[in-house]
C-alpha positions as a Markdown table, in Angstrom:
| # | Residue | x | y | z |
|---|---|---|---|---|
| 1 | Met | -89.3 | 137.0 | -53.8 |
| 2 | Leu | -91.7 | 134.4 | -52.1 |
| 3 | Ala | -94.8 | 136.5 | -53.2 |
| 4 | Leu | -93.6 | 136.5 | -56.8 |
| 5 | Ala | -92.8 | 132.7 | -57.0 |
| 6 | Ser | -96.1 | 132.0 | -55.3 |
| 7 | Ala | -98.2 | 134.0 | -57.7 |
| 8 | Ala | -96.6 | 132.3 | -60.7 |
| 9 | Ser | -97.2 | 129.0 | -59.3 |
| 10 | Leu | -100.8 | 130.0 | -58.5 |
| 11 | Met | -101.4 | 130.6 | -62.2 |
| 12 | Val | -99.8 | 127.3 | -63.3 |
| 13 | Ala | -101.5 | 125.1 | -60.6 |
| 14 | Leu | -104.8 | 126.9 | -61.4 |
| 15 | Asp | -104.7 | 125.8 | -65.0 |
| 16 | Thr | -104.4 | 122.1 | -64.0 |
| 17 | Leu | -108.0 | 121.7 | -63.5 |
| 18 | Val | -109.6 | 125.0 | -64.3 |
| 19 | Val | -110.8 | 123.9 | -67.6 |
| 20 | Ser | -112.8 | 120.9 | -66.3 |
| 21 | Thr | -116.0 | 122.8 | -65.5 |
| 22 | Ala | -116.0 | 124.6 | -68.9 |
| 23 | Leu | -115.9 | 121.5 | -70.9 |
| 24 | Ser | -119.7 | 121.5 | -71.8 |
| 25 | Thr | -119.5 | 125.0 | -73.2 |
| 26 | Ile | -116.3 | 124.3 | -75.2 |
| 27 | Arg | -117.9 | 121.1 | -76.7 |
| 28 | Val | -120.8 | 123.1 | -78.0 |
| 29 | Glu | -118.9 | 126.1 | -79.3 |
| 30 | Leu | -116.0 | 124.2 | -80.9 |
| 31 | Asp | -118.0 | 121.0 | -81.9 |
| 32 | Ala | -115.6 | 119.0 | -80.0 |
| 33 | Ser | -116.0 | 115.1 | -79.6 |
| 34 | Leu | -115.6 | 113.3 | -76.2 |
| 35 | Ala | -112.1 | 112.3 | -77.1 |
| 36 | Ala | -111.1 | 115.8 | -77.9 |
| 37 | Leu | -112.6 | 117.1 | -74.7 |
| 38 | Glu | -110.6 | 114.7 | -72.7 |
| 39 | Trp | -107.3 | 116.1 | -74.3 |
| 40 | Thr | -108.1 | 119.6 | -73.5 |
| 41 | Val | -107.4 | 118.6 | -69.9 |
| 42 | Asn | -104.9 | 115.9 | -70.5 |
| 43 | Ala | -102.6 | 117.6 | -73.1 |
| 44 | Tyr | -101.6 | 120.2 | -70.3 |
| 45 | Asn | -100.9 | 117.5 | -67.6 |
| 46 | Leu | -99.1 | 115.3 | -70.1 |
| 47 | Ser | -96.5 | 117.8 | -71.3 |
| 48 | Phe | -96.3 | 119.3 | -67.8 |
| 49 | Ala | -95.3 | 115.9 | -66.3 |
| 50 | Val | -93.1 | 114.8 | -69.1 |
| 51 | Leu | -90.9 | 118.0 | -69.2 |
| 52 | Leu | -90.6 | 118.6 | -65.4 |
| 53 | Met | -87.3 | 117.0 | -65.1 |
| 54 | Thr | -85.9 | 118.7 | -68.3 |
| 55 | Gly | -87.1 | 122.0 | -66.8 |
| 56 | Ala | -85.4 | 121.5 | -63.5 |
| 57 | Ala | -82.0 | 120.4 | -65.3 |
| 58 | Leu | -82.0 | 123.4 | -67.6 |
| 59 | Gly | -82.5 | 125.6 | -64.8 |
| 60 | Asp | -79.7 | 124.2 | -62.9 |
| 61 | Arg | -77.3 | 124.5 | -65.9 |
| 62 | Phe | -78.4 | 127.9 | -67.4 |
| 63 | Gly | -79.9 | 129.7 | -64.4 |
| 64 | Arg | -83.0 | 129.1 | -62.4 |
| 65 | Arg | -84.3 | 132.7 | -62.5 |
| 66 | Arg | -83.8 | 132.7 | -66.3 |
| 67 | Gly | -85.6 | 129.5 | -66.9 |
| 68 | Phe | -88.3 | 130.5 | -64.4 |
| 69 | Thr | -88.8 | 133.7 | -66.5 |
| 70 | Ile | -88.7 | 131.9 | -69.9 |
| 71 | Gly | -91.2 | 129.2 | -68.6 |
| 72 | Leu | -93.7 | 131.9 | -67.4 |
| 73 | Ala | -93.3 | 133.6 | -70.8 |
| 74 | Ile | -94.2 | 130.4 | -72.7 |
| 75 | Phe | -97.1 | 129.7 | -70.4 |
| 76 | Val | -98.5 | 133.3 | -71.0 |
| 77 | Phe | -98.0 | 132.8 | -74.7 |
| 78 | Gly | -99.9 | 129.4 | -74.4 |
| 79 | Ser | -102.7 | 131.0 | -72.5 |
| 80 | Ala | -103.5 | 133.7 | -75.1 |
| 81 | Ala | -103.2 | 130.9 | -77.7 |
| 82 | Cys | -105.9 | 128.9 | -75.8 |
| 83 | Ala | -108.1 | 132.0 | -75.5 |
| 84 | Leu | -107.9 | 132.6 | -79.4 |
| 85 | Ala | -108.4 | 129.0 | -80.2 |
| 86 | Pro | -110.7 | 128.6 | -83.3 |
| 87 | Ser | -110.9 | 124.9 | -83.2 |
| 88 | Val | -110.5 | 122.2 | -80.4 |
| 89 | Glu | -107.4 | 120.9 | -82.3 |
| 90 | Trp | -105.8 | 124.4 | -81.8 |
| 91 | Leu | -106.9 | 124.6 | -78.2 |
| 92 | Ile | -105.2 | 121.1 | -77.4 |
| 93 | Ala | -102.0 | 122.1 | -79.0 |
| 94 | Ala | -102.1 | 125.5 | -77.0 |
| 95 | Arg | -102.7 | 123.5 | -73.8 |
| 96 | Ala | -99.7 | 121.5 | -74.4 |
| 97 | Val | -97.6 | 124.7 | -74.8 |
| 98 | Gln | -99.1 | 125.9 | -71.6 |
| 99 | Gly | -97.9 | 122.6 | -69.9 |
| 100 | Ala | -94.4 | 123.1 | -71.4 |
| 101 | Gly | -94.1 | 126.6 | -69.7 |
| 102 | Ala | -95.4 | 125.2 | -66.4 |
| 103 | Ala | -92.8 | 122.4 | -66.4 |
| 104 | Leu | -90.1 | 125.2 | -66.1 |
| 105 | Val | -92.2 | 127.4 | -63.6 |
| 106 | Met | -93.0 | 124.9 | -61.0 |
| 107 | Pro | -89.7 | 123.0 | -60.2 |
| 108 | Leu | -87.7 | 126.2 | -60.7 |
| 109 | Gly | -90.1 | 128.3 | -58.3 |
| 110 | Met | -89.6 | 125.6 | -55.7 |
| 111 | Ala | -85.8 | 125.6 | -56.1 |
| 112 | Leu | -85.6 | 129.4 | -56.1 |
| 113 | Val | -87.7 | 129.5 | -52.7 |
| 114 | Ser | -85.7 | 126.6 | -51.2 |
| 115 | Ser | -82.3 | 128.2 | -52.0 |
| 116 | Ala | -83.4 | 131.8 | -50.8 |
| 117 | Phe | -84.3 | 130.7 | -47.3 |
| 118 | Ala | -82.1 | 129.3 | -44.5 |
| 119 | Pro | -82.9 | 125.7 | -43.3 |
| 120 | Glu | -84.6 | 126.9 | -40.2 |
| 121 | Arg | -87.0 | 129.1 | -42.2 |
| 122 | Arg | -87.3 | 127.0 | -45.2 |
| 123 | Gly | -90.2 | 124.8 | -44.1 |
| 124 | Gln | -92.3 | 128.0 | -43.4 |
| 125 | Ala | -91.6 | 129.4 | -46.8 |
| 126 | Leu | -92.4 | 126.2 | -48.5 |
| 127 | Gly | -95.6 | 126.0 | -46.5 |
| 128 | Ile | -96.7 | 129.4 | -47.9 |
| 129 | Tyr | -95.7 | 128.5 | -51.3 |
| 130 | Phe | -97.5 | 125.2 | -51.5 |
| 131 | Gly | -100.5 | 126.6 | -49.5 |
| 132 | Val | -101.1 | 129.0 | -52.3 |
| 133 | Thr | -100.5 | 126.3 | -55.0 |
| 134 | Gly | -102.8 | 123.9 | -53.2 |
| 135 | Leu | -105.5 | 126.4 | -53.0 |
| 136 | Ala | -105.2 | 127.1 | -56.7 |
| 137 | Val | -105.6 | 123.4 | -57.5 |
| 138 | Ala | -108.4 | 123.0 | -55.2 |
| 139 | Ser | -110.4 | 126.0 | -56.5 |
| 140 | Gly | -109.6 | 125.4 | -60.2 |
| 141 | Pro | -113.0 | 123.6 | -61.3 |
| 142 | Val | -114.9 | 126.3 | -59.3 |
| 143 | Val | -113.0 | 129.2 | -60.7 |
| 144 | Gly | -113.4 | 127.7 | -64.2 |
| 145 | Gly | -117.2 | 127.3 | -63.7 |
| 146 | Ala | -117.8 | 130.8 | -62.3 |
| 147 | Ile | -115.9 | 132.5 | -65.1 |
| 148 | Thr | -117.5 | 130.5 | -67.8 |
| 149 | Glu | -120.9 | 131.2 | -66.5 |
| 150 | Gly | -120.2 | 134.9 | -65.8 |
| 151 | Leu | -118.0 | 135.8 | -68.7 |
| 152 | Ala | -117.1 | 133.2 | -71.3 |
| 153 | Trp | -114.8 | 130.2 | -71.3 |
| 154 | Glu | -112.0 | 132.1 | -73.2 |
| 155 | Trp | -111.5 | 134.3 | -70.1 |
| 156 | Ile | -110.2 | 131.2 | -68.1 |
| 157 | Phe | -107.1 | 131.8 | -70.1 |
| 158 | Trp | -107.2 | 135.6 | -70.8 |
| 159 | Ile | -106.8 | 136.2 | -67.1 |
| 160 | Asn | -103.3 | 134.8 | -67.1 |
| 161 | Val | -102.0 | 137.2 | -69.7 |
| 162 | Pro | -102.2 | 140.5 | -67.7 |
| 163 | Leu | -101.0 | 138.8 | -64.5 |
| 164 | Gly | -98.1 | 137.2 | -66.4 |
| 165 | Leu | -97.0 | 140.6 | -68.0 |
| 166 | Val | -96.9 | 142.3 | -64.6 |
| 167 | Leu | -94.9 | 139.4 | -63.1 |
| 168 | Leu | -92.2 | 139.0 | -65.9 |
| 169 | Pro | -90.3 | 142.3 | -65.2 |
| 170 | Leu | -90.7 | 142.1 | -61.4 |
| 171 | Ile | -89.1 | 138.7 | -61.5 |
| 172 | Ser | -86.2 | 139.8 | -63.5 |
| 173 | Arg | -85.5 | 142.7 | -61.0 |
| 174 | Arg | -86.6 | 141.3 | -57.6 |
| 175 | Ile | -85.3 | 137.6 | -57.7 |
| 176 | Ala | -81.5 | 136.7 | -57.6 |
| 177 | Glu | -80.2 | 134.4 | -60.0 |
| 178 | Ser | -79.0 | 130.8 | -58.8 |
| 179 | Arg | -77.8 | 127.6 | -60.4 |
| 180 | Gly | -77.1 | 124.1 | -59.7 |
| 181 | Pro | -73.6 | 122.4 | -60.1 |
| 182 | Asp | -71.9 | 123.7 | -63.3 |
| 183 | Gly | -71.7 | 120.5 | -65.0 |
| 184 | Ser | -72.5 | 119.1 | -68.6 |
| 185 | Leu | -76.2 | 118.8 | -69.6 |
| 186 | Asp | -77.2 | 115.2 | -69.5 |
| 187 | Leu | -79.0 | 115.1 | -72.8 |
| 188 | Val | -79.3 | 111.4 | -73.0 |
| 189 | Gly | -80.8 | 111.3 | -69.3 |
| 190 | Leu | -83.2 | 114.1 | -70.4 |
| 191 | Val | -84.4 | 112.1 | -73.4 |
| 192 | Leu | -84.8 | 108.8 | -71.5 |
| 193 | Val | -86.7 | 110.3 | -68.5 |
| 194 | Gly | -88.9 | 112.3 | -70.9 |
| 195 | Leu | -89.8 | 109.1 | -72.9 |
| 196 | Ala | -90.2 | 107.1 | -69.7 |
| 197 | Ala | -92.8 | 109.7 | -68.3 |
| 198 | Phe | -94.5 | 110.1 | -71.6 |
| 199 | Gly | -94.9 | 106.4 | -71.9 |
| 200 | Val | -96.4 | 105.9 | -68.4 |
| 201 | Val | -98.6 | 109.1 | -68.5 |
| 202 | Trp | -99.9 | 108.2 | -72.1 |
| 203 | Gly | -100.9 | 104.8 | -70.8 |
| 204 | Leu | -102.8 | 106.3 | -67.8 |
| 205 | Val | -104.5 | 108.9 | -70.0 |
| 206 | Arg | -105.6 | 106.5 | -72.7 |
| 207 | Gly | -106.5 | 103.6 | -70.4 |
| 208 | Asn | -110.2 | 104.4 | -69.9 |
| 209 | Leu | -110.8 | 105.2 | -73.5 |
| 210 | Ala | -108.7 | 102.5 | -75.4 |
| 211 | Gly | -109.1 | 99.9 | -72.7 |
| 212 | Trp | -106.6 | 98.9 | -70.0 |
| 213 | Ser | -105.8 | 95.6 | -71.9 |
| 214 | Ser | -105.4 | 97.1 | -75.3 |
| 215 | Ala | -102.2 | 96.8 | -77.2 |
| 216 | Glu | -101.8 | 100.6 | -77.2 |
| 217 | Val | -101.9 | 101.0 | -73.5 |
| 218 | Ile | -99.9 | 97.9 | -72.8 |
| 219 | Ala | -97.2 | 99.0 | -75.3 |
| 220 | Ala | -97.1 | 102.6 | -73.7 |
| 221 | Phe | -96.6 | 101.2 | -70.3 |
| 222 | Ala | -93.8 | 98.7 | -71.5 |
| 223 | Ala | -92.1 | 101.5 | -73.4 |
| 224 | Gly | -92.3 | 103.7 | -70.4 |
| 225 | Val | -90.9 | 101.1 | -68.1 |
| 226 | Ala | -88.1 | 100.2 | -70.5 |
| 227 | Cys | -87.0 | 103.8 | -70.9 |
| 228 | Ala | -87.1 | 104.1 | -67.1 |
| 229 | Val | -84.8 | 101.1 | -66.8 |
| 230 | Ala | -82.5 | 102.6 | -69.4 |
| 231 | Phe | -82.6 | 105.8 | -67.5 |
| 232 | Val | -81.5 | 104.2 | -64.3 |
| 233 | Ala | -78.8 | 102.2 | -66.0 |
| 234 | Trp | -77.5 | 105.4 | -67.8 |
| 235 | Glu | -77.4 | 107.5 | -64.7 |
| 236 | Arg | -75.5 | 104.9 | -62.9 |
| 237 | Arg | -72.6 | 105.1 | -65.3 |
| 238 | Val | -72.6 | 108.8 | -66.5 |
| 239 | Val | -70.1 | 111.2 | -64.9 |
| 240 | Asp | -72.4 | 114.0 | -64.2 |
| 241 | Pro | -76.0 | 112.4 | -63.9 |
| 242 | Met | -79.1 | 114.5 | -64.1 |
| 243 | Leu | -80.4 | 112.7 | -61.0 |
| 244 | Pro | -77.7 | 111.1 | -58.8 |
| 245 | Leu | -79.3 | 107.9 | -57.7 |
| 246 | Arg | -77.5 | 108.2 | -54.4 |
| 247 | Phe | -80.2 | 110.6 | -53.3 |
| 248 | Phe | -82.6 | 107.6 | -53.1 |
| 249 | Arg | -80.4 | 106.0 | -50.4 |
| 250 | Ser | -81.8 | 108.8 | -48.2 |
| 251 | Arg | -85.0 | 107.7 | -46.5 |
| 252 | Ala | -86.0 | 111.4 | -46.2 |
| 253 | Phe | -85.8 | 111.8 | -50.0 |
| 254 | Ala | -87.3 | 108.4 | -51.0 |
| 255 | Ala | -90.1 | 108.3 | -48.6 |
| 256 | Gly | -90.7 | 112.1 | -49.0 |
| 257 | Asn | -91.3 | 111.7 | -52.7 |
| 258 | Ala | -93.3 | 108.5 | -52.3 |
| 259 | Gly | -95.7 | 110.1 | -49.8 |
| 260 | Val | -96.3 | 113.2 | -51.9 |
| 261 | Phe | -97.0 | 111.0 | -54.9 |
| 262 | Phe | -99.9 | 109.3 | -53.0 |
| 263 | Ala | -101.0 | 112.6 | -51.4 |
| 264 | Val | -101.4 | 114.3 | -54.8 |
| 265 | Ala | -103.1 | 111.3 | -56.3 |
| 266 | Ser | -105.7 | 111.5 | -53.4 |
| 267 | Leu | -106.0 | 115.3 | -53.6 |
| 268 | Phe | -106.4 | 115.6 | -57.5 |
| 269 | Gly | -108.9 | 112.7 | -57.5 |
| 270 | Ala | -110.9 | 114.4 | -54.7 |
| 271 | Val | -110.8 | 117.9 | -56.3 |
| 272 | Phe | -111.9 | 116.3 | -59.8 |
| 273 | Phe | -115.0 | 114.6 | -58.2 |
| 274 | Leu | -116.1 | 116.9 | -55.3 |
| 275 | Ala | -116.8 | 119.8 | -57.4 |
| 276 | Gln | -118.9 | 117.6 | -59.8 |
| 277 | Phe | -120.7 | 116.0 | -57.0 |
| 278 | Leu | -121.8 | 119.2 | -55.5 |
| 279 | Gln | -123.2 | 120.1 | -59.1 |
| 280 | Thr | -124.3 | 116.9 | -60.5 |
| 281 | Gly | -125.1 | 115.0 | -57.5 |
| 282 | Leu | -126.6 | 117.8 | -55.3 |
| 283 | Gly | -127.7 | 120.4 | -57.9 |
| 284 | Tyr | -125.7 | 123.4 | -56.8 |
| 285 | Gly | -124.3 | 125.9 | -59.5 |
| 286 | Pro | -120.7 | 126.7 | -60.0 |
| 287 | Leu | -120.6 | 129.6 | -57.7 |
| 288 | Asp | -122.6 | 127.8 | -54.9 |
| 289 | Thr | -120.1 | 125.0 | -55.2 |
| 290 | Gly | -117.2 | 127.2 | -54.7 |
| 291 | Val | -118.7 | 128.7 | -51.5 |
| 292 | Arg | -119.5 | 125.2 | -50.1 |
| 293 | Leu | -116.0 | 124.0 | -50.8 |
| 294 | Leu | -114.4 | 126.9 | -48.7 |
| 295 | Pro | -114.2 | 124.8 | -45.5 |
| 296 | Trp | -111.8 | 122.5 | -47.5 |
| 297 | Thr | -110.0 | 125.0 | -49.7 |
| 298 | Leu | -109.3 | 127.5 | -47.1 |
| 299 | Thr | -107.5 | 125.2 | -44.8 |
| 300 | Leu | -105.0 | 124.6 | -47.7 |
| 301 | Phe | -104.2 | 128.4 | -47.5 |
| 302 | Phe | -104.2 | 128.9 | -43.6 |
| 303 | Val | -103.0 | 125.5 | -42.2 |
| 304 | Ala | -100.0 | 124.8 | -44.7 |
| 305 | Pro | -97.8 | 127.8 | -43.5 |
| 306 | Leu | -98.4 | 126.9 | -39.8 |
| 307 | Ala | -97.6 | 123.2 | -40.6 |
| 308 | Gly | -94.5 | 124.4 | -42.3 |
| 309 | Ala | -93.2 | 126.3 | -39.3 |
| 310 | Leu | -93.9 | 123.3 | -37.0 |
| 311 | Val | -92.1 | 121.0 | -39.5 |
| 312 | Asp | -89.0 | 123.0 | -38.9 |
| 313 | Arg | -89.3 | 122.2 | -35.1 |
| 314 | Tyr | -90.6 | 118.6 | -34.8 |
| 315 | Gly | -89.7 | 117.0 | -38.2 |
| 316 | Glu | -91.6 | 115.7 | -41.1 |
| 317 | Arg | -92.7 | 112.3 | -40.1 |
| 318 | Pro | -95.6 | 113.2 | -37.7 |
| 319 | Phe | -97.0 | 115.6 | -40.2 |
| 320 | Met | -96.6 | 113.4 | -43.3 |
| 321 | Val | -98.3 | 110.4 | -41.4 |
| 322 | Gly | -101.0 | 112.5 | -39.5 |
| 323 | Gly | -101.9 | 114.6 | -42.5 |
| 324 | Leu | -102.5 | 111.7 | -44.8 |
| 325 | Leu | -104.5 | 109.9 | -42.2 |
| 326 | Leu | -106.8 | 112.9 | -41.8 |
| 327 | Gln | -107.1 | 113.3 | -45.5 |
| 328 | Gly | -108.2 | 109.6 | -45.8 |
| 329 | Ile | -110.5 | 109.9 | -42.9 |
| 330 | Gly | -112.3 | 112.9 | -44.3 |
| 331 | Met | -112.6 | 111.5 | -47.9 |
| 332 | Gly | -113.6 | 108.1 | -46.5 |
| 333 | Trp | -116.3 | 109.9 | -44.4 |
| 334 | Ile | -117.8 | 111.7 | -47.3 |
| 335 | Ala | -117.7 | 108.4 | -49.5 |
| 336 | Leu | -119.9 | 106.7 | -46.6 |
| 337 | Ile | -122.5 | 109.3 | -46.4 |
| 338 | Ala | -122.8 | 110.4 | -50.0 |
| 339 | Ala | -126.3 | 110.4 | -51.3 |
| 340 | Pro | -128.5 | 112.5 | -53.8 |
| 341 | Asp | -130.5 | 114.0 | -50.9 |
| 342 | Met | -128.0 | 114.6 | -48.3 |
| 343 | Ala | -127.6 | 117.7 | -46.5 |
| 344 | Tyr | -124.6 | 119.9 | -47.3 |
| 345 | Ala | -124.0 | 120.6 | -43.6 |
| 346 | Ser | -123.1 | 116.9 | -43.1 |
| 347 | Met | -120.1 | 117.4 | -45.4 |
| 348 | Ile | -118.5 | 120.3 | -43.5 |
| 349 | Ala | -116.8 | 118.5 | -40.8 |
| 350 | Pro | -115.1 | 115.9 | -43.1 |
| 351 | Leu | -114.1 | 118.7 | -45.6 |
| 352 | Ile | -112.3 | 120.5 | -42.7 |
| 353 | Ile | -110.6 | 117.3 | -41.5 |
| 354 | Ala | -109.4 | 116.4 | -45.1 |
| 355 | Gly | -108.3 | 120.0 | -45.8 |
| 356 | Cys | -106.1 | 120.2 | -42.6 |
| 357 | Gly | -104.6 | 116.8 | -43.4 |
| 358 | Val | -103.4 | 117.4 | -46.9 |
| 359 | Ser | -102.3 | 121.0 | -45.7 |
| 360 | Met | -100.0 | 119.2 | -43.3 |
| 361 | Thr | -98.7 | 116.8 | -45.9 |
| 362 | Phe | -97.3 | 119.0 | -48.5 |
| 363 | Pro | -94.9 | 121.2 | -46.5 |
| 364 | Ala | -93.6 | 118.0 | -44.6 |
| 365 | Gly | -93.0 | 116.1 | -48.0 |
| 366 | Gln | -91.3 | 119.0 | -49.7 |
| 367 | Asn | -89.2 | 120.0 | -46.7 |
| 368 | Ser | -88.0 | 116.3 | -46.5 |
| 369 | Val | -87.0 | 116.1 | -50.1 |
| 370 | Val | -85.1 | 119.4 | -50.3 |
| 371 | Gly | -83.6 | 118.9 | -46.9 |
| 372 | Ala | -82.1 | 115.7 | -47.8 |
| 373 | Val | -79.8 | 117.0 | -50.6 |
| 374 | Pro | -76.9 | 119.6 | -50.5 |
| 375 | Pro | -77.8 | 123.1 | -51.5 |
| 376 | Glu | -76.4 | 122.8 | -55.0 |
| 377 | Ala | -78.7 | 119.9 | -55.7 |
| 378 | Val | -81.8 | 121.4 | -54.8 |
| 379 | Gly | -82.9 | 121.9 | -58.3 |
| 380 | Lys | -82.6 | 118.3 | -59.3 |
| 381 | Ala | -84.4 | 117.3 | -56.1 |
| 382 | Ala | -87.2 | 119.7 | -56.9 |
| 383 | Gly | -87.5 | 118.5 | -60.4 |
| 384 | Thr | -87.8 | 114.9 | -59.3 |
| 385 | Asn | -90.4 | 115.8 | -56.7 |
| 386 | Ser | -92.4 | 117.9 | -59.1 |
| 387 | Met | -92.6 | 115.2 | -61.8 |
| 388 | Leu | -93.7 | 112.5 | -59.3 |
| 389 | Arg | -96.3 | 114.9 | -57.9 |
| 390 | Glu | -97.7 | 115.6 | -61.3 |
| 391 | Leu | -97.7 | 111.9 | -62.3 |
| 392 | Gly | -99.4 | 111.3 | -58.9 |
| 393 | Gly | -102.2 | 113.7 | -60.0 |
| 394 | Val | -102.6 | 112.0 | -63.5 |
| 395 | Phe | -102.6 | 108.5 | -61.7 |
| 396 | Gly | -105.2 | 109.6 | -59.2 |
| 397 | Ile | -107.6 | 111.0 | -61.8 |
| 398 | Ala | -107.2 | 108.0 | -64.2 |
| 399 | Leu | -107.7 | 105.5 | -61.4 |
| 400 | Leu | -110.8 | 107.3 | -59.9 |
| 401 | Val | -112.3 | 107.8 | -63.4 |
| 402 | Ala | -112.0 | 104.2 | -64.0 |
| 403 | Val | -113.7 | 103.4 | -60.7 |
| 404 | Phe | -116.5 | 105.9 | -61.2 |
| 405 | Ala | -117.2 | 104.6 | -64.9 |
| 406 | Gly | -117.5 | 101.1 | -63.5 |
| 407 | Asn | -120.0 | 101.8 | -60.8 |
| 408 | Gly | -122.1 | 105.0 | -62.1 |
| 409 | Gly | -122.6 | 107.7 | -64.7 |
| 410 | Tyr | -124.2 | 111.0 | -65.5 |
| 411 | Glu | -127.6 | 109.7 | -66.2 |
| 412 | Ser | -129.2 | 111.0 | -62.9 |
| 413 | Pro | -127.9 | 112.3 | -59.4 |
| 414 | Ala | -128.5 | 108.9 | -58.0 |
| 415 | Ala | -126.4 | 107.3 | -60.8 |
| 416 | Phe | -123.6 | 109.8 | -60.3 |
| 417 | Val | -123.5 | 109.1 | -56.5 |
| 418 | Asp | -123.3 | 105.4 | -57.5 |
| 419 | Gly | -120.0 | 106.0 | -59.1 |
| 420 | Val | -118.6 | 108.9 | -56.8 |
| 421 | Ala | -119.0 | 107.1 | -53.6 |
| 422 | Pro | -116.5 | 104.2 | -54.5 |
| 423 | Ala | -114.3 | 106.8 | -56.1 |
| 424 | Leu | -114.0 | 108.8 | -53.1 |
| 425 | Ala | -113.4 | 105.6 | -51.1 |
| 426 | Val | -110.3 | 104.9 | -53.4 |
| 427 | Thr | -109.2 | 108.4 | -52.7 |
| 428 | Ala | -109.2 | 107.6 | -49.0 |
| 429 | Gly | -107.3 | 104.4 | -49.7 |
| 430 | Leu | -104.6 | 106.2 | -51.6 |
| 431 | Ser | -104.2 | 108.5 | -48.5 |
| 432 | Phe | -103.7 | 105.7 | -46.2 |
| 433 | Val | -101.0 | 104.1 | -48.6 |
| 434 | Gly | -99.3 | 107.4 | -48.4 |
| 435 | Ala | -99.5 | 107.4 | -44.5 |
| 436 | Val | -97.9 | 103.9 | -44.5 |
| 437 | Val | -95.0 | 105.1 | -46.8 |
| 438 | Gly | -94.5 | 108.1 | -44.5 |
| 439 | Leu | -93.7 | 106.0 | -41.5 |
| 440 | Ala | -90.4 | 105.3 | -43.4 |
| 441 | Leu | -89.4 | 108.9 | -42.9 |
| 442 | Pro | -86.5 | 109.4 | -40.5 |
| 443 | Gly | -87.2 | 110.5 | -37.0 |
| 444 | Phe | -86.1 | 113.9 | -35.7 |
| 445 | Gln | -83.4 | 114.8 | -33.1 |
| 446 | His | -82.8 | 118.3 | -31.6 |
| 447 | Glu | -79.0 | 118.5 | -32.4 |
| 448 | Leu | -77.0 | 120.3 | -35.0 |
| 449 | Arg | -75.2 | 118.7 | -37.9 |
| 450 | Pro | -74.2 | 119.7 | -41.5 |
| 451 | Arg | -77.4 | 119.9 | -43.7 |
| 452 | Asp | -75.8 | 117.8 | -46.4 |
| 453 | Val | -77.5 | 114.6 | -45.3 |
| 454 | Val | -77.4 | 112.3 | -48.4 |
| 455 | Pro | -75.2 | 109.3 | -48.1 |
| 456 | Gly | -72.2 | 109.8 | -50.2 |
| 457 | Val | -72.3 | 113.4 | -50.1 |
| 458 | Glu | -70.2 | 114.8 | -47.3 |
| 459 | Leu | -68.2 | 117.9 | -46.2 |
| 460 | Glu | -64.5 | 117.7 | -46.4 |
| 461 | Ala | -62.8 | 116.9 | -43.3 |
| 462 | Asp | -61.2 | 120.4 | -42.8 |
| 463 | Ala | -64.0 | 122.4 | -44.4 |
| 464 | Pro | -65.3 | 124.9 | -41.8 |
| 465 | Val | -69.0 | 124.8 | -40.9 |
| 466 | Gly | -70.7 | 128.0 | -40.2 |
| 467 | Pro | -74.0 | 128.5 | -38.4 |
| 468 | Asp | -76.0 | 129.0 | -41.5 |
| 469 | Glu | -75.0 | 125.4 | -42.7 |
| 470 | Leu | -76.5 | 123.7 | -39.7 |
| 471 | Glu | -79.9 | 122.3 | -38.9 |
| 472 | Pro | -81.6 | 119.9 | -36.7 |
| 473 | Gln | -80.8 | 116.3 | -37.4 |
| 474 | Arg | -83.0 | 113.7 | -38.6 |
| 475 | Ala | -82.3 | 110.3 | -36.9 |
| 476 | Val | -81.5 | 107.6 | -39.4 |
């Protein structure tokens, strides 16, 4: 079950950034403008982020395995449509379809894994799940460049089709169905949160191109904030809310989500620029770049499962805070030494430090969020966390691109380094902000209590509590 969910999440996470190193080829072959090239990346991230909460809610209502399967089928269809695209407009639309499928796969995959494992094993399982996902995100630009160089850009998308067709029947047979609370579907909440996310993401995506003070961007942010306020007001009054706001009274839930937001903002920004730095700044090819990123990317695969197991024993706060500090130190180190003539060997140590740090952060954040809610609410918690994670990635890339554009460019390796050094410094800053947020996570005490830890959600006084419903307590 864990292997199937991880394989599907790998496909979805890989396509977040896999197209970035194929943009030059796509521009020539499809006669695409700069704005169109930007949307081949952002159309996926936009529909992904906007529909995440919707995907989680639909899975809770109609079945998580069913929604997971439908999402994977939509993703495979979108991938084939991308590979067959005769024009850049077709490609952009197909990328949006991919993102819609991914919005079902990612939150429901996390919910299925979380509900399938007992509390004492959940952190280790999530560590494996997000180790695979993190590896896919970090290697996306390298994989895209290698495939584009060795085959053709269309094969970036074709590889999803056979893998998806193999996974679909296995998921139906090997993964048990699960649901959230059998309540009514909060359609008003779905629309409001979708519009809120769309407005904020649109503003972030369009800020660099249209101008951060333009009427379009200001209106997008204003509309997004207004819809978010309306969403909060609606969720406070509706009988069966999509996102019970009492969840945020839990420090574990609120701080875990905020920490993951900054962690992903830092990670996506670093992935976006490090692969380009090795190619544009230091002159390596796509395959050489992939090999030289291994000290960073391999830590995501090996350290995350270990960190997940240790989180179950010692709690989330030390791994969230320590991991983000290490990520910030590694990225800040590279920002200080970046130069067109630098030796690659000087990057190995900071890459390892940063990789170990982010590998510690994800299982801590995810375990904190899903462990703060009762089992029947895991889907809603996972959807919230997934949307904030994706929005963090969009925010991180948009912020770093703005910093890069204000300080450097692609005219020469020296000009590129002039931009990438301050951009990576901002990446480090995002990590340090996340570490400060992580200090708000509850401590950890080695005693047993019911795992329903959200204020306002308690067991009935005469309800029996079995051993499988107990977990070590977080000190409040």
